[in-house]
C-alpha distance (Angstrom), angle and dihedral (degrees) to the residues before:
residue distance angle dihedral
M1 . . .
F2 3.83 . .
A3 3.75 127.1 .
F4 3.82 142.5 159.1
V5 3.73 114.5 -68.2
I6 3.81 129.2 -155.9
K7 3.79 114.4 -123.7
G8 3.81 113.4 -100.4
G9 3.83 95.4 35.1
E10 3.76 144.9 -9.1
S11 3.79 121.8 -87.2
M12 3.83 108.7 -120.7
D13 3.77 92.9 -122.0
N14 3.80 87.8 62.3
V15 3.83 94.4 45.7
Y16 3.82 100.7 54.4
S17 3.72 122.2 84.2
D18 3.79 130.0 164.1
F19 3.80 86.9 -141.4
A20 3.82 98.3 43.8
Y21 3.79 95.0 135.9
D22 3.81 95.9 46.9
D23 3.77 89.9 42.4
A24 3.80 92.7 52.9
F25 3.81 93.0 47.8
R26 3.85 94.8 47.9
T27 3.78 92.1 43.8
M28 3.78 92.3 58.1
V29 3.84 92.8 42.0
V30 3.82 92.5 51.4
K31 3.79 102.4 35.5
C32 3.81 110.5 23.6
D33 3.81 114.2 62.7
E34 3.80 93.2 167.0
L35 3.80 89.1 58.4
L36 3.83 97.0 41.2
I37 3.84 98.6 50.0
P38 3.84 96.7 59.3
F39 3.79 89.1 44.6
I40 3.82 92.2 53.0
N41 3.79 90.5 43.2
Y42 3.80 91.9 55.0
M43 3.81 97.1 42.5
F44 3.81 96.1 47.7
D45 3.83 99.9 28.6
M46 3.79 91.6 -115.7
N47 3.82 130.3 145.9
Y48 3.79 106.4 -143.1
S49 3.77 117.3 164.5
K50 3.77 123.3 -136.8
K51 3.85 87.1 -101.9
A52 3.82 92.7 65.8
H53 3.76 114.2 121.2
I54 3.81 117.1 -120.2
Y55 3.81 121.4 -158.0
R56 3.76 118.9 -168.7
N57 3.78 118.6 -144.5
A58 3.78 127.4 -154.5
N59 3.79 107.4 -85.3
E60 3.79 96.7 -153.3
R61 3.77 113.8 101.7
Y62 3.78 127.7 -177.0
L63 3.78 110.7 -147.5
D64 3.79 117.8 -158.3
Q65 3.78 113.3 -122.8
Q66 3.83 132.9 -165.7
G67 3.78 111.1 -78.0
G68 3.79 93.5 34.3
S69 3.78 98.0 -80.0
Q70 3.76 123.1 132.3
D71 3.77 128.8 -134.2
K72 3.79 116.5 -149.1
R73 3.83 114.0 -138.9
I74 3.77 132.1 175.1
T75 3.81 118.8 -143.1
D76 3.78 118.5 -149.1
S77 3.79 93.8 -125.8
L78 3.77 139.3 -6.0
I79 3.79 113.4 175.6
K80 3.80 140.9 159.3
I81 3.79 120.8 -143.9
R82 3.82 120.1 -162.3
E83 3.83 126.6 -169.9
D84 3.81 131.6 149.2
D85 3.80 89.1 8.8
V86 3.81 92.6 -61.6
T87 3.80 121.3 116.8
H88 3.77 127.6 -165.9
T89 3.82 129.0 -178.3
Y90 3.82 120.4 -136.8
H91 3.75 130.0 -164.8
V92 3.88 112.8 -170.7
E93 3.74 128.0 175.3
C94 3.76 130.7 -165.5
E95 3.84 118.9 -144.7
S96 3.81 125.7 -170.8
K97 3.83 94.3 -167.5
D98 3.74 132.4 58.7
D99 3.85 115.3 -104.3
V100 3.86 93.9 -113.0
D101 3.80 95.1 151.0
G102 3.81 100.5 37.7
T103 3.81 95.0 -119.5
I104 3.83 94.6 122.9
I105 3.76 95.9 67.1
V106 3.85 89.8 48.5
R107 3.82 89.0 53.2
L108 3.82 91.7 47.4
F109 3.80 90.4 52.9
E110 3.79 91.1 48.6
Y111 3.80 90.4 53.5
D112 3.80 93.2 43.5
A113 3.82 93.4 50.3
Q114 3.77 92.6 50.8
I115 3.81 91.1 46.7
A116 3.79 90.0 50.2
L117 3.86 90.8 49.2
D118 3.81 91.4 48.2
R119 3.82 87.5 54.2
G120 3.84 95.0 40.6
E121 3.77 125.9 126.3
V122 3.81 124.9 -148.4
S123 3.76 122.4 -158.9
S124 3.81 130.8 158.3
G125 3.70 96.7 -20.3
R126 3.80 94.5 -41.3
L127 3.82 128.0 113.5
D128 3.84 118.1 -160.7
V129 3.81 114.3 -166.9
Y130 3.82 123.0 -170.3
F131 3.81 116.3 -151.1
P132 3.75 117.4 -155.2
H133 3.80 127.8 -124.6
T134 3.74 101.3 -93.8
G135 3.82 131.8 -156.8
I136 3.76 141.0 161.2
L137 3.82 133.0 -151.2
F138 3.82 112.0 -148.1
L139 3.82 109.3 -155.1
S140 3.82 88.2 -172.3
S141 3.80 123.6 34.6
S142 3.80 142.0 165.6
D143 3.75 139.1 -165.7
T144 3.76 89.3 -78.3
T145 3.79 96.3 54.0
P146 3.80 107.2 112.1
D147 3.79 122.0 -121.9
K148 3.78 89.0 -140.5
M149 3.79 134.7 8.2
E150 3.78 126.7 -140.4
I151 3.75 131.5 -157.3
V152 3.80 117.4 -161.4
M153 3.81 122.2 -170.1
H154 3.80 114.5 -159.7
T155 3.78 110.4 -156.1
S156 3.82 137.1 167.5
G157 3.83 86.6 -106.6
G158 3.77 94.4 53.6
D159 3.80 139.7 -81.1
S160 3.81 125.8 -51.8
R161 3.71 128.4 -174.2
Y162 3.75 143.7 177.4
F163 3.79 135.2 -176.8
V164 3.76 133.0 -120.6
E165 3.84 111.6 -143.1
V166 3.82 113.5 -132.2
M167 3.78 129.3 -153.6
K168 3.81 122.4 -178.4
E169 3.80 121.8 -157.1
S170 3.80 88.8 -144.7
D171 3.81 90.5 64.3
F172 3.77 92.8 67.8
D173 3.79 127.5 74.0
L174 3.81 118.9 -176.6
D175 3.78 94.0 -92.8
K176 3.85 91.1 55.7
V177 3.82 91.4 43.5
F178 3.82 93.5 54.8
E179 3.77 94.7 37.3
N180 3.81 90.8 58.8
E181 3.82 96.0 35.0
L182 3.84 89.2 -118.1
Y183 3.81 93.6 153.5
F184 3.79 85.6 144.4
L185 3.84 86.9 79.2
L186 3.79 96.3 54.6
P187 3.81 99.1 87.3
F188 3.80 88.1 59.5
Y189 3.75 98.1 44.3
S190 3.80 93.2 109.8
F191 3.79 88.7 70.2
N192 3.79 87.1 77.1
Y193 3.78 88.4 66.0
K194 3.79 100.9 40.8
N195 3.82 94.2 110.9
E196 3.86 89.1 52.7
F197 3.81 100.4 49.8
E198 3.76 95.0 101.4
D199 3.84 92.7 52.9
I200 3.77 91.3 43.1
E201 3.85 90.5 53.1
K202 3.78 92.0 52.6
D203 3.79 102.0 38.4
E204 3.80 118.2 64.9
D205 3.75 95.2 -159.1
K206 3.79 92.0 51.9
Q207 3.70 89.8 46.3
E208 3.74 91.5 52.8
Q209 3.75 91.2 50.1
F210 3.77 90.0 51.1
I211 3.80 91.3 50.7
N212 3.83 90.2 48.4
V213 3.80 89.0 59.4
Y214 3.76 88.8 63.6
R215 3.82 92.4 43.3
N216 3.75 87.2 55.9
I217 3.79 91.4 48.9
I218 3.77 91.0 52.8
D219 3.81 92.4 47.3
M220 3.81 92.5 49.5
L221 3.81 92.3 47.6
E222 3.77 93.0 48.6
E223 3.83 89.9 49.8
L224 3.83 89.1 53.1
V225 3.81 89.9 51.2
S226 3.79 91.9 48.7
E227 3.84 88.7 52.5
E228 3.80 89.4 47.8
M229 3.85 90.5 -120.8
L230 3.83 92.5 120.4
S231 3.81 129.2 29.8
T232 3.78 122.0 -116.4
F233 3.78 88.5 -123.8
S234 3.80 93.2 58.6
K235 3.79 92.1 44.3
D236 3.84 90.8 52.4
V237 3.83 91.6 46.7
I238 3.84 91.0 50.9
I239 3.82 92.1 49.9
S240 3.79 93.2 45.5
L241 3.84 92.0 49.4
I242 3.84 91.3 46.6
N243 3.75 86.5 56.8
K244 3.79 94.3 49.7
V245 3.81 95.1 44.5
S246 3.79 96.2 45.4
Y247 3.87 90.2 45.4
K248 3.80 90.4 59.1
Q249 3.79 92.8 42.8
L250 3.78 95.0 49.6
M251 3.85 97.8 47.5
K252 3.80 90.5 121.5
Y253 3.81 94.3 45.5
Q254 3.73 104.5 59.1
D255 3.81 101.1 171.9
T256 3.76 92.5 52.8
Q257 3.80 90.0 41.7
K258 3.78 91.7 54.5
K259 3.86 94.4 48.2
V260 3.76 92.6 49.9
G261 3.87 90.3 46.0
D262 3.85 91.9 49.1
L263 3.76 89.7 52.0
M264 3.85 100.5 42.5
G265 3.81 97.5 32.7
G266 3.80 91.9 54.8
K267 3.79 93.8 53.4
V268 3.83 100.8 68.8
L269 3.81 133.0 68.2
D270 3.78 120.5 -102.9
L271 3.76 95.2 -77.4
D272 3.42 162.4 137.0
I273 3.84 78.1 -152.7
I274 3.78 97.4 -160.7
R275 3.78 97.4 44.0
A276 3.80 89.7 47.8
H277 3.80 91.7 48.9
D278 3.79 95.4 46.1
A279 3.81 94.3 42.5
G280 3.78 91.9 51.0
L281 3.81 93.9 47.7
E282 3.82 93.4 46.0
E283 3.79 95.0 49.5
G284 3.80 89.1 47.6
R285 3.76 91.1 50.0
E286 3.78 92.6 50.1
E287 3.82 92.3 51.6
G288 3.80 90.6 44.7
R289 3.81 90.6 52.7
E290 3.81 90.8 50.3
E291 3.78 92.2 50.6
G292 3.83 94.5 45.7
R293 3.79 94.8 -165.9
E294 3.81 128.0 150.1
E295 3.79 89.7 -115.6
G296 3.81 87.2 60.5
R297 3.79 95.7 132.0
E298 3.86 92.7 53.8
S299 3.76 91.1 42.8
T300 3.82 90.8 49.0
L301 3.82 93.9 51.6
A302 3.82 92.3 44.4
S303 3.80 88.9 53.3
S304 3.81 89.6 48.7
I305 3.80 91.6 52.0
R306 3.75 91.4 50.0
S307 3.78 92.2 48.2
M308 3.84 93.0 50.3
M309 3.81 91.1 46.5
S310 3.81 91.6 50.8
K311 3.81 101.9 39.7
L312 3.81 100.8 31.3
K313 3.82 99.0 32.1
L314 3.80 91.8 -126.0
S315 3.81 123.5 154.1
A316 3.78 116.9 -115.8
E317 3.84 91.3 -102.9
E318 3.78 91.8 50.2
A319 3.78 91.2 50.3
M320 3.78 92.7 49.2
D321 3.78 89.2 48.1
T322 3.76 91.4 54.4
L323 3.85 90.8 46.5
D324 3.87 91.5 49.7
I325 3.83 94.5 -122.8
P326 3.79 108.7 169.1
K327 3.81 114.2 -114.6
S328 3.79 90.1 -124.3
E329 3.83 90.1 63.6
R330 3.81 101.0 42.4
S331 3.78 99.1 91.2
K332 3.84 93.2 66.1
Y333 3.82 90.5 51.5
M334 3.83 92.2 50.6
T335 3.85 88.2 61.5
K336 3.87 89.7 55.8
L337 3.82 96.3 52.8
C-alpha cells in the first residue's frame, strides 16, 4: 500500500497495511534489483553480478481443483535471472509464521507444480516440465523450523526429489546482514525482537537499546550511500518499509511504535518513494524518446530531475539523490536545469 506522505514524516493512516509484510517483500522483489540479487545469491548459493538481468513473471497462478474449478493464488515472487547466456527461474515465498502444521510446503509444491506445467513442453506423447529453484524466507522461526525442505515424488517410474532452500530472519544479526549485503532482510529485522516487545515497551533502557538498533541501521545505510555502494533510492525504500513493517508489528506497543515511527518516518523525503522514482524516470524517458539525440541518457535524467522538482517540490539535490545520480556527475546536470 503506497500513499501520499507529508514531508517530515508519514501520517499513520498511510503507514498501516494489513499486508505490510507481503507488501514489503514484493516491493523489494519488483523494484529493487540491487537488494534482490544478493538475497538470491545467498539463498541459492549463486554468484550473480549486479549486471545480471532480472525478468519478473506474472505472480497469479490458477490451481486446478477437484470438480474442474480453479483456485486463484498469488505467489510472493516468480523471477528469471539471466547472466552469461544462462537463465534460471526462481520461486521465493515469504512467511511470517512458523510452519507448525506443515501446510507451507504443500502450498509451495502446489505453486511449483503449476509453474512447471505453465512452462511445460509437449512433443510426440512426451511432457517435459521444468520446476523452478524454490526457497522460503521465514520471518518467524522456532527450534522445529527446518533448515531445508525436501519434496519427494513417488512415481511408477521411480522417485524424484527436489529441495526448498530455507532462510530464517533470526539467523542474521546486523553484522551478518551487512557483511553479506543482505539489506533485503532489514525491513523485517524487528521480527528478531518480537518476543521482547512487552519488556521493551515497559522498560525505558530496553526501549532505548531497541531504538538504537535502528539508528545504527540508518547510519550504516547512509555510509553505504556515501561510498556509492548502495543507491539513495534503495536506502529510502528500506527505511520506508522498516517503518511500515514495524508499525504493524508494534500495534499493541504504542510508545515504542511512536518512537520507531518518529525516527524512521523523519528519514525519508516527502514521498511515495517508488511512485516518485518511477514517474520521474518515465517522464524523462518519454521526453528523451521524443528528442532522439545521442545524449539521450543525460537528457532523460535532466527531464526526470525537472519533473520531480516541479511535481514533488524537491530540490535539485533531492531529485538527484532519488534518481541515484553520482555526485561526480551532478554539476553537468545542474547546467541543464
